[in-house]
DODO-882188 format. One record per residue: residue in one letter; x, y, z of N, C-alpha, C, CB in turn. Coordinates in steps of 0.1 Angstrom, whole numbers, plus 5000, padded with zeros to 4 digits. Glycine has a CB too. Layout:
BEGIN
AXYZXYZXYZXYZ/...
# end
This chain:
BEGIN
X590959182111592059242104592359162090593359232112/X591859042090592058962078591459022065591558822080/X590159082067589459132056590259262050588059172060/X590759342059591459462055592759432048591659562066/X593459322053594659282046594459222032595359182055/X593359152031592959092018592559202008591858992019/X591859302013591459422005592659502000590459502013/X593559522009594759602005595659531995595659642017/X595559391995596359321985595659311972596659181991/X594259311972593559301959593359441952592159251962/X593459551959593259681953594359711943593259791963/X595659681946596659701935596459621923598059681941/X595959491925595759411913594659471904595359271918/X593559521910592459581903592959711896591259611912/X593859781902594359911897595159891884595159981907/X595759771883596559751870595559721859597459631872/X594459661861593459631850592559751847592659511854/X592459851856591459951854592060061845591160011868/X591260091834591660191825590760311829591460151810/X591260421834590460531839589760601828591360631846/X590060581815589360641804588160561800590260661792/X588060441804586960351800586060311812587460231793/X585960381822585160341834583660371831585660421847/X582860271833581460281830580660231843580960201818/X579360271844578660221856578460071856577360291857/X578360011844578259861843576759821845579059801854/X576659691847575359621848574659671861575459471847/X575459671872574859711885574259851884575859701896/X574959941878574460081877573260091868575560171870/X573160011858571960001849570759941857572159921837/X571059841865569959781873569359871883570459651879/X570259941890569860041900568960151893571060101908/X569460201882568760311875567460261870569560361863/X567360131865566060081860565160061872566359941853/X565660011883564760001895564160131899565559931906/X564960241899564560371903563460421893565660471904/X563660391880562760441870561460361871563360411856/X561460231873560260161875559460201888560560001876/X560260221899559560271911558960411909560660281922/X559660501902559060631900557760621891560060721893/X557760531881556660511873555460461881556960421861/X555760361890554660311898554060411908555160181906/X554960491914554460601923553660701915555660671929/X554060741903553260831896551860781891553960881883/X551860651888550660581884549660581896550860441879/X550260551908549360551920548860691924550260491932/X549760791922549360921925548260971916550561021924/X548360941903547260971894545960911897547660941879/X545960781902544760711906544160781918545160561909/X544960811928544460881940543961021937545560881951/X544661091928544161231925542861231918545261301917/X542561121910541261111904540161091913541360991894/X540361041925539361031935539061151943539760911945/X539961251942539761371950538661461944541061461951/X537761511953536661601949537161741952535361571957/X537261821941537761961942536662061944538561991930/X535462021946534362121948534562181962532962051947/X534562321961534762391974533462431980535562521971/X533362431993532162472000532162622000532162422015/X530962681998530862821998531162892011529362871994/X531763012010532163082022530963142028533263192018/X530763122041529463172047529563322049529363112061/X530663382049530763532050530563602037532163572056/X530563532026530363592012528963612010531063502001/X528663722003527263751999526863661987527063901995/X525663631986525263531975525463591961523763501976/X525363721958525563781945526963831943524563881943/X527763821952529163871951529963781943529763901965/X530563831932531363741923532763791921530663731910/X533163901928534463951926535563881934534564101930/X535163791943536163711950536563771963537363691941/X536163891966536563951978535463921989536764111977/X535863922002534863892012533964012013535563872026/X532763982018531664082019532064182030530364012023/X531764312027532064412036530964412047532064552030/X531464432060530564432071530164572073531164372084/X528864602074528364732076528464772091526864742072/X529364872093529664912107529265062110531064892110/X528565122101528065262103528665352093528565302117/X528865482097529365582088530665552082529365722095/X530865592069532165572063532265442054533265562073/X531165362054531165242046530365262034530765112054/X530565192023529765192011528765082011530665181999/X527565122007526565022005526365001990525165062012/X525864891986525664861972524664961966525164711970/X525065031955524165121948524065261954522865061947/X524765291964524665421970526065481971524065421984/X526165611973527465671975527965661989527365821971/X529165701992529765692005529065782015531265722005/X529065762028528365842038529065982037528465782052/X528166082039528766222039528666282026530166222044/X528166222015528066282002526566291999528866201991/X526266381991524866401987524466311976524566551984/X523466221978523066141967522066211958522366011973/X522166201945521266271936520666161927522066371927/X519466201922518766111913519466101900517266151912/X519365991893519965991879519366091870519765851873/X520266161863519866261853519866401859518566231848/X519966411873520066541879521466561884518966551890/X521966681882523366721884523866731898523566831879/
# end
């Protein structure tokens, strides 16, 4: 109880000196902000160092065709109704180039 009694007696003394228009964070606020800024700088420096070690080369997709460059997965031939490279869809008449 002694600490709370001392605190209640000191608060009114501080209130007389406190100008509410001139309240600033002070030295402690600056030190906390500076510590956070230095910590953030160190974390970013460490992150950049670790990101430099990362290898971004992707392994090729085994389902993709070797000549396929459109980014879509290769179509699996399952019979009628699928398109094959260089031919028309099943059920249509294929004609030679130049013939109607």
